[in-house]
C-alpha positions as CSV (number, residue, x, y, z in Angstrom):
1,X,-93.3,57.0,-31.7
2,X,-90.5,59.2,-32.4
3,X,-87.7,57.9,-34.6
4,X,-85.0,60.3,-33.4
5,X,-82.4,58.8,-31.1
6,X,-82.4,59.9,-27.6
7,X,-79.5,61.6,-26.0
8,X,-78.6,58.4,-24.2
9,X,-78.6,56.5,-27.4
10,X,-76.6,59.2,-29.1
11,X,-74.0,59.1,-26.4
12,X,-74.0,55.3,-26.7
13,X,-73.6,55.5,-30.4
14,X,-70.8,58.0,-30.2
15,X,-69.0,55.9,-27.6
16,X,-69.5,52.8,-29.7
17,X,-68.1,54.6,-32.7
18,X,-65.1,55.8,-30.7
19,X,-64.4,52.3,-29.6
20,X,-65.1,50.5,-32.8
21,X,-63.5,53.1,-35.1
22,X,-59.8,53.4,-35.9
23,X,-58.5,57.0,-35.4
24,X,-56.5,58.2,-38.3
25,X,-54.1,60.3,-36.1
26,X,-53.1,57.1,-34.2
27,X,-52.0,55.2,-37.3
28,X,-48.4,55.9,-38.4
29,X,-48.0,57.1,-41.9
30,X,-46.4,54.6,-44.3
31,X,-42.7,54.3,-43.5
32,X,-42.9,56.3,-40.3
33,X,-41.9,53.3,-38.1
34,X,-38.8,52.6,-40.2
35,X,-37.7,56.2,-40.0
36,X,-38.0,56.2,-36.2
37,X,-35.8,53.0,-36.0
38,X,-33.2,54.6,-38.3
39,X,-33.1,57.7,-36.1
40,X,-32.6,55.6,-33.0
41,X,-29.9,53.6,-34.6
42,X,-28.1,56.7,-35.8
43,X,-28.3,58.1,-32.3
44,X,-26.8,55.0,-30.9
45,X,-24.0,55.1,-33.5
46,X,-23.2,58.7,-32.7
47,X,-22.9,57.7,-29.0
48,X,-20.7,54.8,-29.8
49,X,-18.5,56.9,-32.0
50,X,-18.1,59.5,-29.2
51,X,-17.2,56.8,-26.7
52,X,-14.7,55.2,-29.2
53,X,-13.1,58.6,-29.9
54,X,-12.9,59.3,-26.2
55,X,-11.2,55.9,-25.6
56,X,-8.9,56.4,-28.6
57,X,-7.8,59.9,-27.4
58,X,-7.2,58.5,-23.9
59,X,-5.1,55.7,-25.2
60,X,-3.1,58.1,-27.5
61,X,-2.4,60.3,-24.5
62,X,-1.1,57.4,-22.5
63,X,1.0,56.2,-25.4
64,X,2.4,59.7,-26.0
65,X,3.1,60.0,-22.3
66,X,5.0,56.7,-22.3
67,X,6.9,57.5,-25.5
68,X,7.8,60.9,-24.0
69,X,9.0,59.3,-20.8
70,X,11.1,56.8,-22.7
71,X,12.5,59.5,-24.9
72,X,13.3,61.6,-21.9
73,X,15.0,58.8,-20.1
74,X,16.9,57.8,-23.2
75,X,18.1,61.3,-23.6
76,X,19.1,61.3,-20.0
77,X,21.0,58.0,-20.4
78,X,22.7,59.3,-23.5
79,X,23.7,62.4,-21.7
80,X,25.3,60.3,-18.9
81,X,27.7,58.6,-21.2
82,X,31.1,60.4,-21.6
83,X,32.2,60.3,-25.2
84,X,35.9,60.5,-25.8
85,X,37.2,62.4,-28.8
86,X,40.3,61.3,-30.7
87,X,40.3,57.8,-29.2
88,X,40.7,55.8,-32.4
89,X,44.3,55.7,-33.9
90,X,45.2,57.0,-37.3
91,X,43.8,54.9,-40.1
92,X,47.1,54.2,-41.8
93,X,48.5,50.8,-40.9
94,X,45.4,49.6,-39.1
95,X,43.9,46.1,-39.8
96,X,41.2,45.9,-42.5
97,X,37.4,45.8,-41.8
98,X,36.0,42.8,-39.9
99,X,33.7,40.2,-41.3
100,X,30.4,41.9,-42.1
101,X,28.0,42.1,-39.1
102,X,30.6,41.3,-36.5
103,X,31.9,43.8,-34.0
104,X,34.9,44.1,-31.7
105,X,35.1,46.3,-28.6
106,X,38.2,47.0,-26.6
107,X,37.1,47.3,-23.0
108,X,39.3,48.6,-20.2
109,X,38.9,48.9,-16.5
110,X,41.0,51.5,-14.7
111,X,41.7,51.0,-11.0
112,X,43.3,54.1,-9.5
113,X,42.6,53.2,-5.9
114,X,40.8,56.4,-5.4
115,X,37.3,57.2,-4.2
116,X,36.4,59.5,-7.0
117,X,35.4,58.3,-10.5
118,X,37.9,58.2,-13.3
119,X,35.4,58.2,-16.1
120,X,32.5,60.5,-17.0
121,X,32.0,64.1,-16.1
122,X,33.5,63.7,-12.6
123,X,37.0,62.6,-13.6
124,X,39.5,62.1,-16.4
125,X,39.7,58.8,-18.1
126,X,43.4,59.0,-18.7
127,X,46.2,61.0,-17.0
128,X,49.6,60.5,-18.6
129,X,51.8,58.3,-16.5
130,X,49.3,57.9,-13.7
131,X,46.8,55.3,-14.9
132,X,47.1,51.8,-16.2
133,X,44.4,49.5,-17.7
134,X,44.2,46.9,-14.9
135,X,41.5,45.1,-16.8
136,X,41.8,44.6,-20.6
137,X,39.2,42.7,-22.6
138,X,38.4,42.2,-26.2
139,X,34.6,41.7,-26.7
140,X,33.8,39.9,-29.9
141,X,30.1,40.0,-31.1
142,X,29.1,37.6,-33.8
143,X,26.9,38.8,-36.6
144,X,23.8,37.0,-35.3
145,X,24.3,38.4,-31.8
146,X,23.1,35.3,-30.1
147,X,26.4,34.9,-28.2
148,X,29.4,36.9,-27.1
149,X,33.0,36.2,-26.5
150,X,35.2,38.0,-24.0
151,X,39.0,37.6,-24.3
152,X,41.0,38.9,-21.4
153,X,44.6,40.0,-21.7
154,X,46.8,39.6,-18.6
155,X,47.7,43.1,-17.6
156,X,51.4,42.2,-17.4
157,X,51.5,40.6,-20.9
158,X,55.0,41.3,-22.3
159,X,54.3,42.8,-25.8
160,X,55.6,45.4,-28.2
161,X,54.2,48.9,-27.6
162,X,54.6,51.2,-30.6
163,X,57.3,53.8,-29.9
164,X,58.3,52.3,-26.5
165,X,59.8,48.9,-27.2
166,X,58.6,45.8,-25.4
167,X,56.6,46.6,-22.3
168,X,53.7,45.4,-20.2
169,X,50.6,45.8,-22.2
170,X,48.9,48.0,-19.6
171,X,51.9,50.5,-19.9
172,X,50.5,51.5,-23.3
173,X,47.5,53.1,-21.6
174,X,49.8,55.0,-19.3
175,X,52.1,56.2,-22.1
176,X,49.6,57.2,-24.7
177,X,46.0,56.6,-23.4
178,X,43.3,54.8,-25.5
179,X,44.8,55.5,-28.9
180,X,48.2,53.9,-28.1
181,X,46.5,51.0,-26.3
182,X,44.2,50.3,-29.3
183,X,47.2,50.5,-31.6
184,X,49.1,48.1,-29.4
185,X,46.3,45.6,-29.4
186,X,45.7,45.8,-33.1
187,X,49.4,45.4,-33.9
188,X,49.5,42.4,-31.6
189,X,46.4,40.6,-32.8
190,X,45.7,41.8,-36.3
191,X,42.1,42.3,-35.1
192,X,40.5,45.7,-35.9
193,X,38.9,47.4,-32.9
194,X,35.6,48.9,-33.9
195,X,34.8,50.7,-30.6
196,X,36.4,51.5,-27.3
197,X,34.8,51.4,-23.9
198,X,36.2,52.2,-20.4
199,X,34.8,51.8,-17.0
200,X,36.5,52.6,-13.7
201,X,36.3,50.0,-10.9
202,X,34.2,52.4,-8.8
203,X,31.5,52.0,-11.5
204,X,31.2,48.4,-10.4
205,X,29.8,49.5,-7.1
206,X,26.9,51.6,-8.4
207,X,25.9,49.0,-11.0
208,X,26.0,46.2,-8.4
209,X,23.9,48.2,-5.9
210,X,21.4,49.1,-8.6
211,X,20.8,45.4,-9.2
212,X,20.4,44.7,-5.5
213,X,23.7,42.8,-5.4
214,X,24.9,39.8,-7.3
215,X,26.0,36.3,-6.3
216,X,29.3,34.6,-7.1
217,X,30.7,31.2,-6.0
218,X,34.1,30.7,-4.5
219,X,35.8,27.3,-4.5
220,X,37.7,27.6,-1.2
221,X,37.6,30.0,1.7
222,X,40.2,32.7,1.2
223,X,41.2,35.8,3.2
224,X,41.9,39.1,1.5
225,X,44.4,40.9,3.7
226,X,44.3,44.2,1.8
227,X,40.5,44.5,2.2
228,X,40.3,42.6,5.5
229,X,37.5,40.3,4.3
230,X,37.1,36.6,4.1
231,X,35.5,35.0,1.1
232,X,33.8,31.8,2.2
233,X,33.6,28.6,0.1
234,X,30.3,28.5,-1.7
235,X,27.9,31.4,-2.6
236,X,28.9,34.9,-1.7
237,X,26.5,37.8,-2.1
238,X,28.2,41.0,-3.3
239,X,26.9,44.5,-2.7
240,X,28.7,47.4,-4.4
241,X,31.6,47.6,-1.9
242,X,32.2,43.9,-1.8
243,X,32.1,43.7,-5.6
244,X,34.9,46.1,-5.7
245,X,36.9,44.1,-3.2
246,X,36.2,40.9,-5.0
247,X,37.4,42.0,-8.4
248,X,40.5,43.7,-7.0
249,X,42.0,40.8,-5.0
250,X,44.9,38.9,-6.5
251,X,47.8,38.5,-3.9
252,X,46.3,35.7,-1.8
253,X,44.8,33.9,-4.8
254,X,46.6,30.7,-5.9
255,X,47.3,31.9,-9.5
256,X,47.5,35.7,-8.8
257,X,46.4,37.8,-11.7
258,X,45.1,34.8,-13.6
259,X,42.6,34.1,-10.9
260,X,41.9,37.8,-10.6
261,X,40.9,37.7,-14.3
262,X,38.5,34.9,-13.7
263,X,37.0,36.8,-10.8
264,X,36.4,39.8,-13.0
265,X,34.8,37.6,-15.6
266,X,32.7,35.8,-13.0
267,X,31.5,39.2,-11.7
268,X,30.6,40.4,-15.2
269,X,28.7,37.2,-15.9
270,X,26.8,37.6,-12.6
271,X,25.9,41.2,-13.5
272,X,24.6,40.3,-17.0
273,X,22.7,37.3,-15.6
274,X,21.0,39.4,-12.9
275,X,20.2,42.3,-15.3
276,X,18.7,39.9,-17.8
277,X,16.9,37.4,-15.6
278,X,16.4,39.1,-12.2
279,X,13.3,41.0,-13.1
280,X,15.3,44.1,-13.9
281,X,14.1,44.4,-17.5
282,X,10.5,43.9,-16.6
283,X,10.6,46.4,-13.7
284,X,10.9,50.0,-14.9
285,X,12.2,51.3,-11.6
286,X,15.0,48.7,-11.4
287,X,15.8,49.1,-15.1
288,X,16.1,52.8,-14.7
289,X,18.4,52.5,-11.7
290,X,20.6,50.1,-13.5
291,X,20.7,52.0,-16.7
292,X,21.5,55.2,-14.9
293,X,24.3,53.6,-12.9
294,X,25.7,51.9,-16.0
295,X,25.6,54.9,-18.3
296,X,27.2,57.2,-15.6
297,X,30.1,54.7,-15.3
298,X,31.1,54.2,-18.9
299,X,33.0,56.2,-21.4
300,X,33.0,55.3,-25.2
301,X,34.6,56.6,-28.3
302,X,32.9,59.5,-29.9
303,X,31.6,57.5,-32.9
304,X,29.2,55.6,-30.6
305,X,25.7,57.2,-30.8
306,X,22.7,56.7,-28.6
307,X,21.1,54.9,-31.5
308,X,24.2,52.6,-31.8
309,X,23.9,51.6,-28.1
310,X,20.1,51.2,-28.4
311,X,20.5,49.0,-31.5
312,X,23.2,47.0,-29.7
313,X,21.0,46.4,-26.7
314,X,18.1,45.4,-28.8
315,X,20.2,43.0,-30.9
316,X,21.6,41.3,-27.7
317,X,18.4,41.2,-25.7
318,X,18.3,37.4,-25.8
319,X,21.9,37.0,-24.6
320,X,22.2,35.6,-21.1
321,X,25.3,34.9,-18.9
322,X,25.4,31.3,-20.1
323,X,25.7,32.6,-23.7
324,X,29.0,34.4,-23.0
325,X,32.3,32.6,-23.4
326,X,35.2,33.9,-21.4
327,X,38.7,33.2,-22.4
328,X,42.3,34.3,-21.5
329,X,44.9,34.9,-24.2
330,X,47.0,31.7,-24.4
331,X,50.2,32.3,-22.4
332,X,53.3,30.6,-21.0
333,X,52.8,32.0,-17.5
334,X,54.8,34.4,-15.4
335,X,58.4,35.2,-16.1
336,X,61.0,37.9,-15.2
337,X,62.4,40.6,-17.4
338,X,64.9,42.5,-15.5
339,X,63.2,43.3,-12.2
340,X,59.8,43.1,-13.7
341,X,57.4,40.3,-13.2
342,X,55.7,39.8,-16.6
343,X,53.5,37.3,-18.5
344,X,54.8,35.7,-21.7
345,X,52.2,35.1,-24.3
346,X,52.1,31.8,-26.3
347,X,52.5,33.4,-29.7
348,X,51.5,30.4,-31.8
349,X,48.4,29.5,-29.8
350,X,47.4,33.1,-29.4
351,X,47.7,33.6,-33.2
352,X,45.1,30.9,-33.7
353,X,42.8,32.7,-31.4
354,X,43.3,36.0,-33.0
355,X,42.8,34.5,-36.5
356,X,39.5,33.0,-35.3
357,X,38.3,36.4,-34.2
358,X,39.2,38.0,-37.6
359,X,37.5,35.3,-39.5
360,X,34.5,35.2,-37.2
361,X,35.1,31.5,-36.4
362,X,35.8,31.8,-32.7
363,X,33.0,29.3,-31.9
364,X,34.9,26.7,-34.0
365,X,38.2,27.7,-32.3
366,X,36.7,27.0,-28.8
367,X,35.2,23.7,-30.0
368,X,38.6,22.6,-31.4
369,X,41.0,24.0,-28.8
370,X,38.9,24.6,-25.7
371,X,40.4,27.3,-23.5
372,X,37.1,28.7,-22.2
373,X,37.3,29.8,-18.6
374,X,35.0,28.2,-16.1
375,X,33.7,31.1,-14.1
376,X,30.7,29.5,-12.4
377,X,33.0,28.9,-9.4
378,X,36.3,30.7,-9.0
379,X,39.2,31.0,-6.5
């Protein structure tokens, strides 16, 4: 019998060998599996880095776009504001610096009874002998900027006007424009004016409309013969035109110009309240409309930069209408001087108020003496 395997057995043996043996080309070399895992991990890392870089670039583009937009709008706002050269009076004889951190603004409103603006690029702030400051307020800002104080001067206050004798205080604006008015107020109060701002009454219209109107409350129904409008007791919603009528009226009011002052203060409080709490700040479109209207309506002294206004806005971002105290300079009421109806100031009481502004103790003054105007509801 032959001992050589048959072909069938050989094939069987080969097959068995193939099945039972381990092929060397199928066995990874030592460390090959780890290298493959590392390569895969590196590939995943590269992909993640590409995704992260893409997201980062996208976010940077968005941020740069927003910053560019804000910068552009800020430049636009800044360009809207009319800056007045030579407004501040000569330094000699002026009161000394205020308490560090405090700031005083002299604010005027000019009512020329014309349709065109009297501030900004479309009009002149002051024309000799033609305009008077129908609204005159001293804005005092404490160092911490958590509150604000607005002191109104009756426009007929009988005071010394440098170079012109004793006159109504608003005559100073007519005679010598902002410099003489500032000098008059500083001489009267001993308070240094840091900055000057002016807005014509027509500016009230655009600001009010930009906010969608504001609400004021009237104590008793009163008819305005000049504007042919009735203000009803209770809440009255003011659009721009009605706002202008509201702050102008005085003849049919029980206390004439004194009630007019309170109306102006009530209106300012309503505007500030609406701007701060009415969704204006959180709504870019509303904020842009309001800022555009505001900056087109105001003129300031030339020392006020865009950065100053931005810093001021940021520092006062928490101030609401309820944080503003409105006062009227203490006075003895109306009187006659010749054929002129004037308002005589109470010099002793007024001096206490002025002193409190100079010493940055106006909060204590109000607590001790009262005098704050209630402007939640007005005549």
